[in-house]
TORKOL-4160 file (C-alpha; in steps of 0.2 Angstrom, whole numbers, padded with zeros to 4 digits, m for minus):
241
<pt num="1" X="m0085" Y="0159" Z="m0117"/>
<pt num="2" X="m0091" Y="0149" Z="m0103"/>
<pt num="3" X="m0101" Y="0158" Z="m0089"/>
<pt num="4" X="m0103" Y="0153" Z="m0071"/>
<pt num="5" X="m0120" Y="0147" Z="m0065"/>
<pt num="6" X="m0131" Y="0162" Z="m0062"/>
<pt num="7" X="m0115" Y="0173" Z="m0065"/>
<pt num="8" X="m0109" Y="0167" Z="m0048"/>
<pt num="9" X="m0124" Y="0175" Z="m0039"/>
<pt num="10" X="m0127" Y="0159" Z="m0029"/>
<pt num="11" X="m0109" Y="0156" Z="m0024"/>
<pt num="12" X="m0102" Y="0149" Z="m0013"/>
<pt num="13" X="m0116" Y="0136" Z="m0015"/>
<pt num="14" X="m0112" Y="0133" Z="m0033"/>
<pt num="15" X="m0093" Y="0136" Z="m0032"/>
<pt num="16" X="m0090" Y="0117" Z="m0031"/>
<pt num="17" X="m0102" Y="0105" Z="m0041"/>
<pt num="18" X="m0104" Y="0087" Z="m0038"/>
<pt num="19" X="m0111" Y="0074" Z="m0050"/>
<pt num="20" X="m0116" Y="0055" Z="m0049"/>
<pt num="21" X="m0120" Y="0045" Z="m0064"/>
<pt num="22" X="m0136" Y="0038" Z="m0057"/>
<pt num="23" X="m0154" Y="0044" Z="m0054"/>
<pt num="24" X="m0158" Y="0056" Z="m0039"/>
<pt num="25" X="m0168" Y="0043" Z="m0030"/>
<pt num="26" X="m0154" Y="0031" Z="m0029"/>
<pt num="27" X="m0141" Y="0044" Z="m0024"/>
<pt num="28" X="m0153" Y="0051" Z="m0010"/>
<pt num="29" X="m0157" Y="0034" Z="m0004"/>
<pt num="30" X="m0139" Y="0028" Z="m0003"/>
<pt num="31" X="m0135" Y="0044" Z="0006"/>
<pt num="32" X="m0149" Y="0042" Z="0018"/>
<pt num="33" X="m0144" Y="0024" Z="0023"/>
<pt num="34" X="m0126" Y="0030" Z="0025"/>
<pt num="35" X="m0130" Y="0046" Z="0036"/>
<pt num="36" X="m0143" Y="0037" Z="0046"/>
<pt num="37" X="m0130" Y="0026" Z="0053"/>
<pt num="38" X="m0119" Y="0041" Z="0057"/>
<pt num="39" X="m0133" Y="0053" Z="0064"/>
<pt num="40" X="m0144" Y="0041" Z="0074"/>
<pt num="41" X="m0132" Y="0038" Z="0088"/>
<pt num="42" X="m0131" Y="0057" Z="0090"/>
<pt num="43" X="m0150" Y="0059" Z="0092"/>
<pt num="44" X="m0152" Y="0067" Z="0074"/>
<pt num="45" X="m0165" Y="0062" Z="0062"/>
<pt num="46" X="m0165" Y="0064" Z="0043"/>
<pt num="47" X="m0180" Y="0070" Z="0033"/>
<pt num="48" X="m0182" Y="0068" Z="0014"/>
<pt num="49" X="m0193" Y="0079" Z="0004"/>
<pt num="50" X="m0197" Y="0079" Z="m0015"/>
<pt num="51" X="m0195" Y="0095" Z="m0024"/>
<pt num="52" X="m0203" Y="0096" Z="m0042"/>
<pt num="53" X="m0206" Y="0109" Z="m0056"/>
<pt num="54" X="m0194" Y="0122" Z="m0049"/>
<pt num="55" X="m0179" Y="0131" Z="m0057"/>
<pt num="56" X="m0161" Y="0127" Z="m0051"/>
<pt num="57" X="m0161" Y="0144" Z="m0043"/>
<pt num="58" X="m0177" Y="0140" Z="m0033"/>
<pt num="59" X="m0171" Y="0122" Z="m0029"/>
<pt num="60" X="m0154" Y="0128" Z="m0022"/>
<pt num="61" X="m0163" Y="0141" Z="m0011"/>
<pt num="62" X="m0171" Y="0127" Z="m0001"/>
<pt num="63" X="m0153" Y="0124" Z="0006"/>
<pt num="64" X="m0154" Y="0141" Z="0015"/>
<pt num="65" X="m0149" Y="0146" Z="0028"/>
<pt num="66" X="m0131" Y="0141" Z="0026"/>
<pt num="67" X="m0122" Y="0134" Z="0041"/>
<pt num="68" X="m0105" Y="0129" Z="0048"/>
<pt num="69" X="m0111" Y="0112" Z="0050"/>
<pt num="70" X="m0119" Y="0102" Z="0035"/>
<pt num="71" X="m0138" Y="0101" Z="0039"/>
<pt num="72" X="m0146" Y="0101" Z="0022"/>
<pt num="73" X="m0141" Y="0091" Z="0006"/>
<pt num="74" X="m0149" Y="0092" Z="m0011"/>
<pt num="75" X="m0149" Y="0080" Z="m0026"/>
<pt num="76" X="m0155" Y="0087" Z="m0042"/>
<pt num="77" X="m0159" Y="0077" Z="m0058"/>
<pt num="78" X="m0152" Y="0083" Z="m0074"/>
<pt num="79" X="m0156" Y="0081" Z="m0093"/>
<pt num="80" X="m0142" Y="0068" Z="m0094"/>
<pt num="81" X="m0138" Y="0053" Z="m0085"/>
<pt num="82" X="m0132" Y="0062" Z="m0070"/>
<pt num="83" X="m0138" Y="0069" Z="m0053"/>
<pt num="84" X="m0131" Y="0085" Z="m0046"/>
<pt num="85" X="m0126" Y="0087" Z="m0028"/>
<pt num="86" X="m0126" Y="0103" Z="m0017"/>
<pt num="87" X="m0126" Y="0106" Z="0002"/>
<pt num="88" X="m0128" Y="0121" Z="0014"/>
<pt num="89" X="m0111" Y="0123" Z="0020"/>
<pt num="90" X="m0108" Y="0142" Z="0022"/>
<pt num="91" X="m0091" Y="0140" Z="0014"/>
<pt num="92" X="m0097" Y="0130" Z="m0001"/>
<pt num="93" X="m0103" Y="0113" Z="m0005"/>
<pt num="94" X="m0092" Y="0097" Z="m0001"/>
<pt num="95" X="m0094" Y="0085" Z="m0016"/>
<pt num="96" X="m0077" Y="0078" Z="m0013"/>
<pt num="97" X="m0081" Y="0067" Z="0002"/>
<pt num="98" X="m0099" Y="0065" Z="m0002"/>
<pt num="99" X="m0098" Y="0060" Z="m0021"/>
<pt num="100" X="m0082" Y="0050" Z="m0019"/>
<pt num="101" X="m0090" Y="0039" Z="m0006"/>
<pt num="102" X="m0107" Y="0037" Z="m0014"/>
<pt num="103" X="m0099" Y="0033" Z="m0031"/>
<pt num="104" X="m0091" Y="0019" Z="m0023"/>
<pt num="105" X="m0106" Y="0013" Z="m0014"/>
<pt num="106" X="m0118" Y="0014" Z="m0029"/>
<pt num="107" X="m0105" Y="0008" Z="m0041"/>
<pt num="108" X="m0106" Y="0023" Z="m0053"/>
<pt num="109" X="m0095" Y="0037" Z="m0058"/>
<pt num="110" X="m0094" Y="0053" Z="m0048"/>
<pt num="111" X="m0087" Y="0070" Z="m0052"/>
<pt num="112" X="m0081" Y="0085" Z="m0043"/>
<pt num="113" X="m0080" Y="0101" Z="m0053"/>
<pt num="114" X="m0073" Y="0117" Z="m0046"/>
<pt num="115" X="m0072" Y="0134" Z="m0053"/>
<pt num="116" X="m0068" Y="0149" Z="m0041"/>
<pt num="117" X="m0063" Y="0165" Z="m0050"/>
<pt num="118" X="m0047" Y="0172" Z="m0042"/>
<pt num="119" X="m0052" Y="0188" Z="m0032"/>
<pt num="120" X="m0038" Y="0186" Z="m0019"/>
<pt num="121" X="m0029" Y="0203" Z="m0017"/>
<pt num="122" X="m0021" Y="0211" Z="m0002"/>
<pt num="123" X="m0026" Y="0197" Z="0009"/>
<pt num="124" X="m0044" Y="0198" Z="0005"/>
<pt num="125" X="m0055" Y="0190" Z="m0008"/>
<pt num="126" X="m0056" Y="0171" Z="m0013"/>
<pt num="127" X="m0042" Y="0160" Z="m0019"/>
<pt num="128" X="m0045" Y="0155" Z="m0037"/>
<pt num="129" X="m0047" Y="0136" Z="m0042"/>
<pt num="130" X="m0051" Y="0126" Z="m0057"/>
<pt num="131" X="m0053" Y="0107" Z="m0053"/>
<pt num="132" X="m0059" Y="0092" Z="m0062"/>
<pt num="133" X="m0060" Y="0075" Z="m0052"/>
<pt num="134" X="m0067" Y="0059" Z="m0057"/>
<pt num="135" X="m0072" Y="0045" Z="m0044"/>
<pt num="136" X="m0072" Y="0027" Z="m0049"/>
<pt num="137" X="m0069" Y="0011" Z="m0039"/>
<pt num="138" X="m0058" Y="0003" Z="m0036"/>
<pt num="139" X="m0045" Y="0016" Z="m0032"/>
<pt num="140" X="m0036" Y="0017" Z="m0015"/>
<pt num="141" X="m0035" Y="0036" Z="m0012"/>
<pt num="142" X="m0052" Y="0043" Z="m0010"/>
<pt num="143" X="m0059" Y="0033" Z="m0025"/>
<pt num="144" X="m0050" Y="0046" Z="m0037"/>
<pt num="145" X="m0048" Y="0039" Z="m0054"/>
<pt num="146" X="m0042" Y="0056" Z="m0062"/>
<pt num="147" X="m0038" Y="0073" Z="m0055"/>
<pt num="148" X="m0033" Y="0089" Z="m0063"/>
<pt num="149" X="m0030" Y="0104" Z="m0051"/>
<pt num="150" X="m0026" Y="0122" Z="m0054"/>
<pt num="151" X="m0026" Y="0132" Z="m0037"/>
<pt num="152" X="m0020" Y="0148" Z="m0030"/>
<pt num="153" X="m0010" Y="0141" Z="m0015"/>
<pt num="154" X="m0013" Y="0158" Z="m0005"/>
<pt num="155" X="0004" Y="0164" Z="m0002"/>
<pt num="156" X="0008" Y="0182" Z="m0003"/>
<pt num="157" X="0016" Y="0181" Z="m0020"/>
<pt num="158" X="m0001" Y="0173" Z="m0027"/>
<pt num="159" X="0008" Y="0158" Z="m0033"/>
<pt num="160" X="m0002" Y="0145" Z="m0043"/>
<pt num="161" X="0000" Y="0126" Z="m0042"/>
<pt num="162" X="m0005" Y="0114" Z="m0056"/>
<pt num="163" X="m0005" Y="0095" Z="m0053"/>
<pt num="164" X="m0013" Y="0080" Z="m0061"/>
<pt num="165" X="m0014" Y="0062" Z="m0056"/>
<pt num="166" X="m0022" Y="0046" Z="m0064"/>
<pt num="167" X="m0023" Y="0041" Z="m0082"/>
<pt num="168" X="m0029" Y="0055" Z="m0094"/>
<pt num="169" X="m0046" Y="0053" Z="m0103"/>
<pt num="170" X="m0045" Y="0053" Z="m0122"/>
<pt num="171" X="m0054" Y="0069" Z="m0123"/>
<pt num="172" X="m0041" Y="0079" Z="m0113"/>
<pt num="173" X="m0029" Y="0092" Z="m0121"/>
<pt num="174" X="m0014" Y="0085" Z="m0113"/>
<pt num="175" X="m0002" Y="0096" Z="m0123"/>
<pt num="176" X="m0009" Y="0111" Z="m0114"/>
<pt num="177" X="m0003" Y="0105" Z="m0097"/>
<pt num="178" X="0015" Y="0109" Z="m0104"/>
<pt num="179" X="0011" Y="0127" Z="m0106"/>
<pt num="180" X="0024" Y="0138" Z="m0097"/>
<pt num="181" X="0010" Y="0149" Z="m0089"/>
<pt num="182" X="0001" Y="0138" Z="m0076"/>
<pt num="183" X="m0015" Y="0147" Z="m0077"/>
<pt num="184" X="m0016" Y="0143" Z="m0096"/>
<pt num="185" X="m0013" Y="0124" Z="m0092"/>
<pt num="186" X="m0031" Y="0121" Z="m0086"/>
<pt num="187" X="m0045" Y="0134" Z="m0089"/>
<pt num="188" X="m0063" Y="0135" Z="m0086"/>
<pt num="189" X="m0066" Y="0132" Z="m0104"/>
<pt num="190" X="m0056" Y="0116" Z="m0103"/>
<pt num="191" X="m0066" Y="0111" Z="m0088"/>
<pt num="192" X="m0082" Y="0114" Z="m0097"/>
<pt num="193" X="m0077" Y="0104" Z="m0112"/>
<pt num="194" X="m0071" Y="0089" Z="m0101"/>
<pt num="195" X="m0088" Y="0089" Z="m0092"/>
<pt num="196" X="m0097" Y="0090" Z="m0108"/>
<pt num="197" X="m0087" Y="0075" Z="m0115"/>
<pt num="198" X="m0094" Y="0065" Z="m0101"/>
<pt num="199" X="m0112" Y="0072" Z="m0104"/>
<pt num="200" X="m0112" Y="0085" Z="m0091"/>
<pt num="201" X="m0117" Y="0103" Z="m0096"/>
<pt num="202" X="m0113" Y="0109" Z="m0079"/>
<pt num="203" X="m0113" Y="0128" Z="m0081"/>
<pt num="204" X="m0130" Y="0129" Z="m0090"/>
<pt num="205" X="m0145" Y="0132" Z="m0079"/>
<pt num="206" X="m0156" Y="0122" Z="m0091"/>
<pt num="207" X="m0146" Y="0106" Z="m0089"/>
<pt num="208" X="m0154" Y="0104" Z="m0071"/>
<pt num="209" X="m0172" Y="0099" Z="m0070"/>
<pt num="210" X="m0184" Y="0092" Z="m0057"/>
<pt num="211" X="m0202" Y="0086" Z="m0061"/>
<pt num="212" X="m0216" Y="0076" Z="m0052"/>
<pt num="213" X="m0209" Y="0060" Z="m0061"/>
<pt num="214" X="m0191" Y="0064" Z="m0057"/>
<pt num="215" X="m0191" Y="0076" Z="m0042"/>
<pt num="216" X="m0176" Y="0083" Z="m0033"/>
<pt num="217" X="m0172" Y="0076" Z="m0016"/>
<pt num="218" X="m0169" Y="0088" Z="m0001"/>
<pt num="219" X="m0162" Y="0079" Z="0014"/>
<pt num="220" X="m0162" Y="0089" Z="0031"/>
<pt num="221" X="m0155" Y="0085" Z="0048"/>
<pt num="222" X="m0166" Y="0088" Z="0063"/>
<pt num="223" X="m0165" Y="0083" Z="0081"/>
<pt num="224" X="m0150" Y="0086" Z="0093"/>
<pt num="225" X="m0141" Y="0100" Z="0083"/>
<pt num="226" X="m0125" Y="0106" Z="0092"/>
<pt num="227" X="m0127" Y="0123" Z="0101"/>
<pt num="228" X="m0112" Y="0130" Z="0092"/>
<pt num="229" X="m0120" Y="0128" Z="0075"/>
<pt num="230" X="m0120" Y="0146" Z="0067"/>
<pt num="231" X="m0132" Y="0150" Z="0052"/>
<pt num="232" X="m0129" Y="0162" Z="0038"/>
<pt num="233" X="m0139" Y="0171" Z="0025"/>
<pt num="234" X="m0133" Y="0170" Z="0007"/>
<pt num="235" X="m0129" Y="0188" Z="0009"/>
<pt num="236" X="m0118" Y="0185" Z="0024"/>
<pt num="237" X="m0109" Y="0171" Z="0016"/>
<pt num="238" X="m0105" Y="0182" Z="0001"/>
<pt num="239" X="m0098" Y="0197" Z="0011"/>
<pt num="240" X="m0081" Y="0194" Z="0002"/>
<pt num="241" X="m0088" Y="0193" Z="m0015"/>
């Protein structure tokens, strides 16, 4: 049975995972060029730092503290052809907007993988979700080539919604999508299998690696940060977990 990264101890940072099919240097430099144009007029400066010879746990902790504005971004090499992406948003990383755009600019595949266990009960906890999205140009809607989405929509009856768009990959178990119970149509095990079919062992800590030859890239924003930015420890961000 597939397990969450670090048994979910680093959620919400690891609740959504982003991947780009390129090296970390290319991903980070493309991100820097993009965000420098956005941030410079605001009086903000981006700093890039190499991180090597650290576990994924240690690499992710460089994102702390978390914030209600994205101020740190992390690109981590893997043992495959992919680079993983994380950021320091207090409510979880945002690979959808970042990876879809970077995939288009670089000309590579991008992935968004979401696995949030459903703990929502009596108006508390977290809404469950299992999502698989592939970004590949040219596609008119957010660069999305394929999307499979199972989410708890948050109403008081704890209703689940299941949707797909785009052409299925050959490795997909499309018959499962017809199952009567929605939560059986797309499971964490299926998400794990789909990612592995693309060469991504997302939920294995050993898949992620950083070395002096291929370091992880940490990009931080400095300068005129808005006064209303609030910072959170990981413990504070996990109060509902």
